[in-house]
VOPAGU-2260 file (C-alpha; in pm, 1 decimal, decimal comma):
REM VOPAGU-2260
SITE   aa  ch    i         X         Y         Z
SITE  MET   A    0    3009,4   -2251,9   15385,6
SITE  LYS   A    1    2719,1   -2482,7   15459,3
SITE  THR   A    2    2503,0   -2401,9   15737,8
SITE  THR   A    3    2480,5   -2712,7   15983,9
SITE  GLY   A    4    2127,7   -2803,2   16147,0
SITE  GLN   A    5    2297,7   -2664,6   16497,4
SITE  ASP   A    6    2267,0   -2348,8   16332,7
SITE  PHE   A    7    1875,2   -2327,1   16286,7
SITE  ASP   A    8    1584,2   -2256,8   16471,2
SITE  ARG   A    9    1467,9   -2573,9   16502,7
SITE  ARG   A   10    1094,2   -2412,9   16643,6
SITE  ARG   A   11     898,7   -2464,1   16377,0
SITE  PRO   A   12     541,7   -2286,3   16256,2
SITE  VAL   A   13     240,3   -2428,5   16329,2
SITE  GLU   A   14     109,6   -2445,6   16006,5
SITE  LEU   A   15     407,1   -2598,1   15841,0
SITE  GLN   A   16     393,5   -2850,2   16094,7
SITE  ALA   A   17      79,0   -2953,0   15943,6
SITE  ARG   A   18     221,2   -2938,9   15613,9
SITE  LEU   A   19     449,4   -3189,1   15634,4
SITE  ASP   A   20     255,1   -3413,4   15889,5
SITE  ALA   A   21     -23,1   -3430,2   15559,0
SITE  ALA   A   22     241,8   -3532,6   15347,1
SITE  ARG   A   23     318,9   -3904,2   15228,0
SITE  ALA   A   24     585,7   -4002,6   15432,6
SITE  PRO   A   25     953,3   -3987,7   15215,8
SITE  ILE   A   26     854,6   -3675,2   15124,4
SITE  LYS   A   27     866,2   -3584,2   15476,2
SITE  ARG   A   28    1129,2   -3751,7   15542,4
SITE  ILE   A   29    1356,5   -3532,3   15284,6
SITE  LEU   A   30    1227,0   -3187,6   15387,1
SITE  ASN   A   31    1266,8   -3271,7   15761,4
SITE  ARG   A   32    1649,1   -3328,8   15668,9
SITE  ALA   A   33    1634,4   -3007,9   15490,7
SITE  LEU   A   34    1475,2   -2837,5   15764,4
SITE  LEU   A   35    1782,1   -2983,1   15984,3
SITE  GLY   A   36    2024,2   -2797,6   15745,8
SITE  ARG   A   37    2151,0   -3136,7   15634,4
SITE  GLU   A   38    2231,4   -3157,2   15237,2
SITE  ILE   A   39    1938,3   -3280,4   15010,7
SITE  THR   A   40    2068,9   -3524,6   14771,6
SITE  GLU   A   41    2030,0   -3524,4   14367,1
SITE  ALA   A   42    1830,0   -3857,0   14432,0
SITE  GLU   A   43    1594,7   -3637,1   14719,1
SITE  GLY   A   44    1547,0   -3339,6   14491,0
SITE  ARG   A   45    1444,1   -3567,7   14172,4
SITE  ALA   A   46    1184,9   -3710,3   14440,7
SITE  LEU   A   47    1063,1   -3331,9   14520,7
SITE  PHE   A   48    1002,0   -3245,6   14186,6
SITE  GLU   A   49     849,0   -3587,0   14061,2
SITE  THR   A   50     528,5   -3410,9   14306,3
SITE  THR   A   51     361,4   -3361,7   14027,0
SITE  GLY   A   52     -43,2   -3413,9   13970,9
SITE  PRO   A   53    -341,2   -3427,7   14214,6
SITE  ASP   A   54    -217,6   -3712,9   14430,9
SITE  ALA   A   55      87,7   -3518,1   14571,9
SITE  ALA   A   56     -99,0   -3188,3   14621,0
SITE  LEU   A   57     -12,9   -3229,9   15019,7
SITE  ASP   A   58     322,5   -3328,8   14908,3
SITE  ARG   A   59     359,7   -3003,8   14758,8
SITE  GLU   A   60     194,6   -2778,9   15020,7
SITE  ALA   A   61     508,4   -2912,0   15240,1
SITE  ILE   A   62     789,5   -2867,5   14950,2
SITE  TYR   A   63     607,5   -2510,0   14956,2
SITE  ALA   A   64     599,2   -2422,9   15278,8
SITE  THR   A   65     964,2   -2566,8   15375,6
SITE  ALA   A   66    1114,9   -2323,4   15115,7
SITE  ASP   A   67     926,9   -2039,8   15256,8
SITE  VAL   A   68    1086,4   -2102,8   15607,8
SITE  LEU   A   69    1401,3   -2174,4   15454,1
SITE  ARG   A   70    1413,5   -1830,4   15267,1
SITE  ALA   A   71    1258,9   -1640,8   15554,3
SITE  ARG   A   72    1567,3   -1807,0   15778,8
SITE  ALA   A   73    1807,2   -1687,2   15481,7
SITE  LYS   A   74    1668,7   -1370,3   15409,1
SITE  GLY   A   75    1433,2   -1267,2   15667,5
SITE  ASP   A   76    1111,9   -1073,1   15509,9
SITE  ARG   A   77    1271,1    -810,2   15267,1
SITE  VAL   A   78    1271,2    -878,1   14882,2
SITE  SER   A   79    1526,0    -727,0   14686,9
SITE  PHE   A   80    1559,9    -594,6   14332,2
SITE  VAL   A   81    1835,2    -409,5   14133,3
SITE  VAL   A   82    1731,9     -87,0   13901,5
SITE  ASN   A   83    1936,8    -184,5   13559,0
SITE  ARG   A   84    1896,6    -182,3   13208,9
SITE  ASN   A   85    1967,3    -471,4   12975,5
SITE  ILE   A   86    2131,9    -372,5   12628,7
SITE  ASN   A   87    2140,9    -629,7   12413,2
SITE  PHE   A   88    2416,6    -480,3   12142,3
SITE  THR   A   89    2334,8    -698,7   11857,0
SITE  ASN   A   90    2121,8   -1006,0   11796,8
SITE  ILE   A   91    2310,2   -1083,2   11475,2
SITE  CYS   A   92    2412,3   -1470,0   11565,7
SITE  TYR   A   93    2471,5   -1801,8   11338,2
SITE  MET   A   94    2567,4   -2019,0   11634,6
SITE  GLY   A   95    2164,0   -2183,8   11543,7
SITE  CYS   A   96    2050,7   -2214,8   11888,7
SITE  ARG   A   97    1706,7   -2436,1   11808,9
SITE  PHE   A   98    1557,5   -2270,5   12130,4
SITE  CYS   A   99    1670,1   -1904,7   12064,9
SITE  GLY   A  100    1409,0   -1694,8   11858,8
SITE  PHE   A  101    1634,6   -1408,1   11920,6
SITE  ALA   A  102    1913,0   -1438,5   11678,6
SITE  LYS   A  103    1897,9   -1298,1   11292,4
SITE  ARG   A  104    2112,8   -1309,1   11027,3
SITE  ARG   A  105    2269,0    -980,9   10850,3
SITE  GLU   A  106    2052,0    -961,6   10650,8
SITE  GLU   A  107    1735,9   -1033,4   10803,6
SITE  ALA   A  108    1496,9    -713,2   10871,7
SITE  GLY   A  109    1542,6    -671,0   11213,9
SITE  ALA   A  110    1913,9    -713,2   11251,2
SITE  GLU   A  111    2112,6    -493,9   11445,7
SITE  TRP   A  112    2483,2    -452,1   11559,3
SITE  LEU   A  113    2540,6     -88,1   11819,2
SITE  SER   A  114    2810,0      92,4   11827,5
SITE  PRO   A  115    2990,8     129,1   12152,1
SITE  ASP   A  116    2930,9     474,5   12165,3
SITE  GLN   A  117    2532,1     337,7   12127,1
SITE  VAL   A  118    2582,6     134,3   12383,8
SITE  VAL   A  119    2787,0     428,8   12593,2
SITE  ALA   A  120    2434,7     656,6   12528,4
SITE  ARG   A  121    2201,0     375,1   12668,1
SITE  ALA   A  122    2395,4     310,0   12940,5
SITE  ARG   A  123    2408,5     706,9   13055,3
SITE  GLU   A  124    2043,9     688,8   13007,7
SITE  ALA   A  125    1960,4     442,9   13236,8
SITE  TRP   A  126    2258,1     641,8   13472,3
SITE  ASP   A  127    2058,4     914,1   13454,0
SITE  ARG   A  128    1721,3     749,4   13556,9
SITE  GLY   A  129    1853,5     576,2   13839,0
SITE  GLY   A  130    2022,7     278,7   13697,5
SITE  THR   A  131    2335,7     114,0   13892,7
SITE  GLU   A  132    2413,5    -204,9   13645,0
SITE  VAL   A  133    2383,1    -220,1   13234,0
SITE  CYS   A  134    2328,6    -587,2   13211,5
SITE  ILE   A  135    2454,1    -623,7   12804,2
SITE  GLN   A  136    2500,3    -981,0   12612,1
SITE  GLY   A  137    2468,5   -1017,4   12251,0
SITE  GLY   A  138    2480,7   -1282,4   11963,9
SITE  LEU   A  139    2828,6   -1431,1   11841,4
SITE  HIS   A  140    2830,6   -1176,1   11564,4
SITE  PRO   A  141    3036,9   -1332,9   11276,6
SITE  LYS   A  142    3267,4   -1060,7   11189,2
SITE  MET   A  143    3292,2    -938,8   11559,3
SITE  GLU   A  144    3700,6    -899,1   11653,6
SITE  GLY   A  145    3752,2   -1028,8   11996,6
SITE  ARG   A  146    3857,3    -743,2   12124,1
SITE  TYR   A  147    3467,7    -552,3   12081,5
SITE  TYR   A  148    3415,4    -699,9   12423,6
SITE  ARG   A  149    3713,3    -481,5   12535,1
SITE  ASP   A  150    3637,8    -229,7   12394,7
SITE  LEU   A  151    3262,4    -204,1   12466,9
SITE  LEU   A  152    3382,9    -227,0   12852,7
SITE  ARG   A  153    3642,3      40,4   12824,1
SITE  SER   A  154    3392,1     260,3   12636,8
SITE  ILE   A  155    3133,7     239,3   12935,5
SITE  LYS   A  156    3365,4     287,5   13221,4
SITE  THR   A  157    3543,1     587,6   13095,2
SITE  ALA   A  158    3188,9     747,9   13037,7
SITE  LEU   A  159    3023,8     621,0   13367,9
SITE  PRO   A  160    3315,1     478,1   13603,7
SITE  ASP   A  161    3104,4     399,6   13867,2
SITE  MET   A  162    2864,1     202,7   13626,9
SITE  HIS   A  163    2886,1    -210,7   13730,8
SITE  ILE   A  164    2920,6    -391,3   13406,9
SITE  HIS   A  165    2738,8    -734,4   13477,8
SITE  ALA   A  166    2773,7    -887,1   13121,7
SITE  PHE   A  167    2894,6   -1134,6   12866,4
SITE  SER   A  168    2777,4   -1514,1   12870,2
SITE  PRO   A  169    2997,2   -1782,8   12901,3
SITE  PHE   A  170    2869,1   -1863,7   12546,3
SITE  GLU   A  171    3023,1   -1526,0   12428,6
SITE  ILE   A  172    3316,1   -1584,9   12696,7
SITE  TRP   A  173    3393,1   -1886,1   12482,5
SITE  TYR   A  174    3346,8   -1697,5   12164,4
SITE  GLY   A  175    3549,6   -1392,8   12216,1
SITE  ALA   A  176    3871,6   -1631,6   12376,5
SITE  ARG   A  177    3883,9   -1745,7   12051,9
SITE  LYS   A  178    3878,8   -1498,0   11856,0
SITE  SER   A  179    4110,9   -1342,8   12098,8
SITE  ARG   A  180    4336,5   -1671,9   12042,0
SITE  MET   A  181    4342,3   -1636,2   12443,7
SITE  SER   A  182    4296,5   -1888,9   12724,1
SITE  TYR   A  183    3968,3   -1822,9   12900,4
SITE  ARG   A  184    4170,6   -1706,8   13215,7
SITE  ASP   A  185    4362,0   -1460,2   13036,1
SITE  PHE   A  186    4054,0   -1329,9   12848,5
SITE  LEU   A  187    3817,4   -1318,6   13160,3
SITE  ALA   A  188    4130,0   -1097,9   13333,6
SITE  ASP   A  189    4134,3    -866,8   13060,3
SITE  LEU   A  190    3811,9    -790,9   13107,2
SITE  ARG   A  191    3796,9    -772,4   13444,9
SITE  ASP   A  192    4073,0    -522,0   13370,9
SITE  CYS   A  193    3887,9    -340,6   13142,0
SITE  GLY   A  194    3584,0    -286,7   13351,2
SITE  LEU   A  195    3389,1    -625,5   13383,6
SITE  GLY   A  196    3237,8    -646,3   13697,0
SITE  SER   A  197    3034,1    -975,0   13702,4
SITE  MET   A  198    2889,2   -1213,7   13474,8
SITE  PRO   A  199    2558,3   -1364,7   13368,0
SITE  GLY   A  200    2564,3   -1707,5   13412,7
SITE  THR   A  201    2362,1   -1773,4   13091,6
SITE  ALA   A  202    2417,8   -2024,3   12855,4
SITE  ALA   A  203    2347,8   -2298,4   13099,5
SITE  GLU   A  204    2004,6   -2437,9   12971,5
SITE  ILE   A  205    2024,4   -2772,8   13098,2
SITE  LEU   A  206    2341,7   -2881,2   13197,9
SITE  ASP   A  207    2335,9   -3197,9   13040,6
SITE  THR   A  208    2505,0   -3352,3   12727,9
SITE  GLU   A  209    2204,2   -3467,5   12545,2
SITE  VAL   A  210    1951,3   -3281,8   12637,7
SITE  ARG   A  211    2244,2   -2958,4   12524,2
SITE  ARG   A  212    2253,3   -3177,4   12205,1
SITE  THR   A  213    1854,9   -3065,6   12139,2
SITE  LEU   A  214    1893,1   -2801,4   12203,1
SITE  THR   A  215    2247,8   -2621,6   12094,4
SITE  LYS   A  216    2421,2   -2922,2   11888,1
SITE  ASN   A  217    2664,1   -2875,2   12190,6
SITE  LYS   A  218    2854,5   -2626,9   12063,5
SITE  LEU   A  219    2925,1   -2488,1   12386,7
SITE  SER   A  220    2951,6   -2809,1   12626,1
SITE  ALA   A  221    2816,0   -2834,7   12932,9
SITE  GLU   A  222    3236,5   -2908,3   13058,7
SITE  ALA   A  223    3312,0   -2531,7   12881,7
SITE  TRP   A  224    3056,6   -2402,3   13099,2
SITE  VAL   A  225    3154,0   -2499,0   13381,1
SITE  GLU   A  226    3495,2   -2450,6   13328,1
SITE  ILE   A  227    3430,5   -2044,0   13220,7
SITE  ILE   A  228    3182,8   -2014,4   13494,3
SITE  ARG   A  229    3475,0   -2167,3   13744,2
SITE  THR   A  230    3759,1   -1943,3   13587,2
SITE  ALA   A  231    3557,7   -1630,4   13618,6
SITE  HIS   A  232    3498,4   -1704,5   14015,3
SITE  GLY   A  233    3897,8   -1785,8   14002,8
SITE  VAL   A  234    3958,4   -1466,5   13857,1
SITE  GLY   A  235    3756,3   -1251,0   14080,0
SITE  LEU   A  236    3408,3   -1218,5   13911,1
SITE  PRO   A  237    3091,9   -1333,8   14086,2
SITE  THR   A  238    2839,0   -1455,3   13843,8
SITE  THR   A  239    2465,3   -1565,3   13855,0
SITE  ALA   A  240    2345,5   -1951,8   13786,4
SITE  THR   A  241    2046,8   -2003,9   13583,2
SITE  ILE   A  242    1868,4   -2330,8   13441,4
SITE  MET   A  243    1616,3   -2333,2   13141,6
SITE  TYR   A  244    1399,6   -2584,6   13166,8
SITE  GLY   A  245    1066,7   -2708,4   13029,5
SITE  HIS   A  246    1133,7   -2791,3   12678,2
SITE  VAL   A  247    1271,1   -3160,4   12607,8
SITE  ASP   A  248    1382,3   -3178,9   12973,1
SITE  GLY   A  249    1273,0   -3330,9   13345,7
SITE  PRO   A  250    1291,6   -3394,9   13678,8
SITE  GLU   A  251    1609,5   -3604,1   13663,3
SITE  HIS   A  252    1824,0   -3346,1   13476,2
SITE  TRP   A  253    1673,1   -3057,9   13714,3
SITE  ALA   A  254    1802,0   -3217,7   14026,5
SITE  ALA   A  255    2172,1   -3303,3   13847,2
SITE  HIS   A  256    2151,6   -2960,7   13717,2
SITE  ILE   A  257    2127,3   -2763,1   14105,6
SITE  ALA   A  258    2338,2   -3051,1   14189,3
SITE  LEU   A  259    2610,4   -2934,3   13991,8
SITE  LEU   A  260    2592,8   -2555,7   14040,6
SITE  ARG   A  261    2550,1   -2640,1   14398,6
SITE  ASP   A  262    2913,5   -2827,2   14367,6
SITE  ILE   A  263    3059,3   -2560,1   14182,6
SITE  GLN   A  264    2948,9   -2356,1   14460,5
SITE  ARG   A  265    3063,6   -2563,0   14727,9
SITE  ASP   A  266    3456,7   -2492,4   14535,9
SITE  THR   A  267    3438,9   -2109,5   14451,7
SITE  GLY   A  268    3163,3   -1935,0   14649,8
SITE  GLY   A  269    3112,8   -1737,7   14302,6
SITE  PHE   A  270    2750,0   -1723,3   14248,2
SITE  THR   A  271    2524,0   -1440,4   14332,8
SITE  GLU   A  272    2176,0   -1610,8   14274,6
SITE  LEU   A  273    1974,6   -1857,3   14093,0
SITE  VAL   A  274    1747,2   -1789,9   13820,5
SITE  PRO   A  275    1509,4   -2017,7   13700,2
SITE  LEU   A  276    1444,9   -1958,4   13322,5
SITE  SER   A  277    1075,3   -2112,4   13181,2
SITE  PHE   A  278    1118,2   -2194,9   12818,7
SITE  ILE   A  279     901,8   -1979,8   12620,5
SITE  HIS   A  280     796,4   -2163,0   12345,2
SITE  THR   A  281     553,8   -1960,2   12119,9
SITE  ASP   A  282     789,3   -1789,5   11894,5
SITE  SER   A  283    1070,5   -2085,4   12004,1
SITE  PRO   A  284    1196,2   -2254,6   11681,2
SITE  LEU   A  285    1255,6   -2547,3   11913,7
SITE  TYR   A  286     885,6   -2612,9   11951,4
SITE  THR   A  287     768,1   -2450,0   11654,6
SITE  GLN   A  288     942,5   -2691,9   11426,2
SITE  ASN   A  289     903,1   -2969,6   11712,3
SITE  PRO   A  290     547,3   -2924,6   11853,0
SITE  ASP   A  291     528,6   -3347,8   11872,1
SITE  GLN   A  292     834,7   -3377,6   12033,2
SITE  VAL   A  293     902,6   -3060,5   12274,6
SITE  ARG   A  294     682,6   -2909,9   12572,1
SITE  PRO   A  295     537,6   -2592,1   12534,0
SITE  GLY   A  296     658,9   -2479,5   12868,4
SITE  PRO   A  297     669,5   -2574,1   13179,4
SITE  THR   A  298     306,7   -2642,0   13439,3
SITE  ASP   A  299     225,8   -2422,8   13668,7
SITE  GLU   A  300     331,6   -2728,1   13901,2
SITE  GLU   A  301     669,0   -2716,4   13752,2
SITE  ILE   A  302     762,3   -2351,0   13807,7
SITE  ASP   A  303     638,9   -2344,7   14113,8
SITE  LEU   A  304     863,8   -2707,0   14196,2
SITE  MET   A  305    1183,8   -2547,1   14035,3
SITE  HIS   A  306    1160,4   -2235,1   14254,6
SITE  ALA   A  307    1077,8   -2427,2   14581,0
SITE  VAL   A  308    1334,3   -2726,4   14544,0
SITE  SER   A  309    1586,1   -2464,4   14447,8
SITE  ARG   A  310    1593,2   -2339,1   14757,8
SITE  ILE   A  311    1578,4   -2678,2   14925,0
SITE  MET   A  312    1870,6   -2754,9   14756,5
SITE  LEU   A  313    2083,9   -2496,0   14792,0
SITE  ALA   A  314    2004,9   -2359,0   15162,0
SITE  GLY   A  315    2352,4   -2261,3   15280,1
SITE  PHE   A  316    2496,5   -2265,5   14947,8
SITE  ILE   A  317    2323,3   -1976,4   14701,8
SITE  ASP   A  318    2070,5   -1815,4   14909,6
SITE  ASN   A  319    1928,6   -1558,0   14685,4
SITE  ILE   A  320    1659,5   -1760,7   14455,5
SITE  GLN   A  321    1514,9   -1499,9   14199,5
SITE  VAL   A  322    1228,5   -1517,2   13984,4
SITE  SER   A  323    1233,6   -1384,0   13623,7
SITE  TRP   A  324     934,5   -1156,0   13612,3
SITE  THR   A  325    1020,3   -1113,8   13244,1
SITE  LYS   A  326     901,3   -1482,0   13191,8
SITE  LEU   A  327     654,1   -1552,5   13431,9
SITE  GLY   A  328     460,0   -1212,6   13458,5
SITE  ALA   A  329     411,5    -948,4   13736,6
SITE  GLU   A  330     103,6   -1150,7   13882,8
SITE  ARG   A  331     299,7   -1517,2   13862,3
SITE  ALA   A  332     630,2   -1378,3   13995,5
SITE  ARG   A  333     459,0   -1237,3   14295,3
SITE  GLN   A  334     362,8   -1602,5   14391,7
SITE  MET   A  335     676,0   -1720,0   14392,1
SITE  LEU   A  336     747,7   -1499,1   14674,4
SITE  SER   A  337     563,6   -1774,8   14875,8
SITE  ARG   A  338     755,4   -2091,8   14707,1
SITE  GLY   A  339    1141,3   -1944,1   14859,9
SITE  VAL   A  340    1193,1   -1669,8   14624,6
SITE  ASN   A  341    1350,0   -1384,6   14773,2
SITE  ASP   A  342    1463,3   -1160,3   14486,5
SITE  LEU   A  343    1268,0   -1036,7   14192,6
SITE  GLY   A  344    1546,4    -914,3   13971,7
SITE  GLY   A  345    1617,1    -599,8   13753,3
SITE  THR   A  346    1403,9    -331,6   13647,4
SITE  LEU   A  347    1546,7    -363,6   13293,4
SITE  MET   A  348    1402,4     -51,8   13096,7
SITE  ASN   A  349    1478,3    -296,4   12819,7
SITE  GLU   A  350    1430,2    -671,8   12731,0
SITE  SER   A  351    1471,3    -839,9   12414,6
SITE  ILE   A  352    1558,3   -1210,4   12400,9
SITE  SER   A  353    1212,4   -1304,4   12613,0
SITE  ARG   A  354    1002,3   -1115,0   12400,8
SITE  ALA   A  355    1158,7   -1235,7   12062,5
SITE  ALA   A  356    1079,9   -1610,5   12187,2
SITE  GLY   A  357     692,1   -1490,7   12220,0
SITE  SER   A  358     669,0   -1334,9   12581,6
SITE  ASN   A  359     430,8   -1044,6   12674,8
SITE  HIS   A  360     482,9    -941,6   12973,9
SITE  GLY   A  361     697,6    -611,3   12878,8
SITE  GLN   A  362    1005,9    -449,2   12899,9
SITE  GLU   A  363    1000,4    -274,8   13246,5
SITE  ILE   A  364     849,1    -295,1   13571,7
SITE  THR   A  365     986,9      54,9   13779,0
SITE  ALA   A  366    1110,9      54,8   14070,7
SITE  LEU   A  367     784,6     194,9   14277,0
SITE  GLU   A  368     627,8    -128,7   14060,4
SITE  LEU   A  369     834,7    -369,7   14226,5
SITE  CYS   A  370     783,1    -224,3   14551,3
SITE  GLU   A  371     412,0    -250,4   14518,2
SITE  ILE   A  372     402,2    -595,7   14431,1
SITE  ILE   A  373     645,8    -646,4   14756,0
SITE  ARG   A  374     440,0    -486,5   14970,1
SITE  SER   A  375     109,4    -650,2   14851,2
SITE  ALA   A  376     303,7    -986,1   14908,3
SITE  GLY   A  377     306,6    -879,6   15294,0
SITE  ARG   A  378     721,0    -815,9   15231,3
SITE  ILE   A  379     953,3    -556,0   15280,7
SITE  PRO   A  380    1143,4    -435,0   14978,8
SITE  MET   A  381    1468,3    -310,1   14909,1
SITE  ARG   A  382    1688,3    -188,4   14675,4
SITE  ARG   A  383    2012,6    -335,1   14626,8
SITE  ASN   A  384    2331,7    -360,3   14394,8
SITE  THR   A  385    2456,9    -616,8   14180,9
SITE  ILE   A  386    2652,1    -806,6   14382,0
SITE  TYR   A  387    2348,1    -773,6   14657,2
SITE  ASP   A  388    2484,3    -485,6   14861,5
SITE  THR   A  389    2155,4    -280,6   14992,8
SITE  VAL   A  390    2116,2      52,7   14849,6
SITE  ASP   A  391    1787,1     122,9   15017,8
SITE  VAL   A  392    1521,8     -57,3   15248,0
SITE  TYR   A  393    1188,2     118,6   15165,3
SITE  ASP   A  394    1032,4      58,4   15486,3
SITE  ASP   A  395     872,9     373,6   15518,8
SITE  HIS   A  396     909,3     565,1   15215,9
SITE  ASP   A  397     901,7     490,9   14845,8
SITE  PRO   A  398    1136,4     531,3   14542,5
SITE  GLU   A  399    1114,6     788,6   14278,0
SITE  GLU   A  400     818,4     776,9   14083,7
SITE  ILE   A  401     946,4     768,1   13710,9
SITE  ALA   A  402     723,8     706,3   13383,8
SITE  PRO   A  403     850,7     382,2   13238,2
SITE  LEU   A  404    1159,0     442,4   12957,2
SITE  VAL   A  405     973,9     229,1   12674,4
SITE  GLU   A  406     579,2     342,7   12630,8
SITE  ARG   A  407     357,6     104,4   12748,7
SITE  ALA   A  408      31,9     146,8   12493,7
SITE  GLY   A  409    -242,7      94,7   12736,4
SITE  SER   A  410    -113,3    -226,5   12933,2
SITE  ASP   A  411     -17,6    -217,5   13283,6
SITE  PRO   A  412     204,0    -474,8   13433,2
SITE  LEU   A  413      10,9    -421,2   13788,0
SITE  ASP   A  414    -337,7    -480,1   13650,5
SITE  PHE   A  415    -394,7    -796,4   13874,1
SITE  LEU   A  416    -325,1    -562,7   14160,6
SITE  ARG   A  417    -559,8    -259,9   14117,1
SITE  MET   A  418    -844,7    -406,8   13907,0
SITE  PHE   A  419    -926,6    -676,5   14205,2
SITE  PRO   A  420    -732,9    -519,2   14520,6
SITE  GLU   A  421    -951,1    -745,1   14721,2
SITE  VAL   A  422    -881,3   -1086,6   14638,2
SITE  VAL   A  423    -508,5   -1035,2   14692,0
SITE  GLN   A  424    -375,2   -1238,5   14999,1
């Protein structure tokens, strides 16, 4: 239920009031409404997103301060994470999404398709390393039968009955339901009964028809994505929500996308968090084939604004805003903790999709390293499970130190903390 203004503590930090007073009057009015617990309209969200450039620097500082206060009101000073493992069971896909650098044809070098036994082996390795979740997604293999998804779930649950399975994007559900000749509801209910615990809300990209035609030829329409998500929530499967930005989109698309997510949440309450995903352009065909028409990812200002404005627009609806360290890197992810973010995602152990697009931020950050990042920002680390139940609060102790699963070849995601500790604020 939406929080009302009367539920908020209206006493404001002196620093926040100073930032508000320095902002332009229209922006200050919007932020004051947000601080009173009032819902920010799509048009107001767009206005906040459009505060880019040197002339709007004071507006942005007010937006960030407002997002940080709303984060503190909703979640306190705890920053959460989950110990999990990504498992991409196949990279073979013929859908032709133009932004994707992950998909391969069957005959290409590096193409792979894991059997259920191979997926179980990776899940067991994650469990032995303290993982409570496996996040499973894959390409839409043309030879895959619809029953593969249920077989995968049953195999994991037979071997690891207490492992939470967070799996299958709405695009995969669309594909599996078609392959199985089942309705979305029947297909999702069957997967739930086979052990599916929650779904990633990926494949959302931007929920705008024209943008999706450019990105994916609209093979999974915005309407289909929304229908599948609503159906998942209806059968008791919580999902994440995502937005992928910084390509052929802009503030009007971002505000509309977030407003749509809010409307869904108002009806279903099924979103656990929002995860903004920066477009990685380096090896993406969308960019490499159209460098004059596609932006090379979001600017730094847009990244800051995406996390902060999302917090402001979704306040009282989706109160967990996650930053993707695989997209931004650990140092930039840490900065987002002052932009309304309260969650650092998962340890991952493996990561393929961002790397395939050209990201070079590694595949794993251990629980102990996540705690270091969180503490360096003056916050309290908290380990959670997939649906945000508290597993442990590291206020007076540390998680077990464990070596990374994948050899880092000398790289360290926390170099930015260890090389110049005196400049960390």
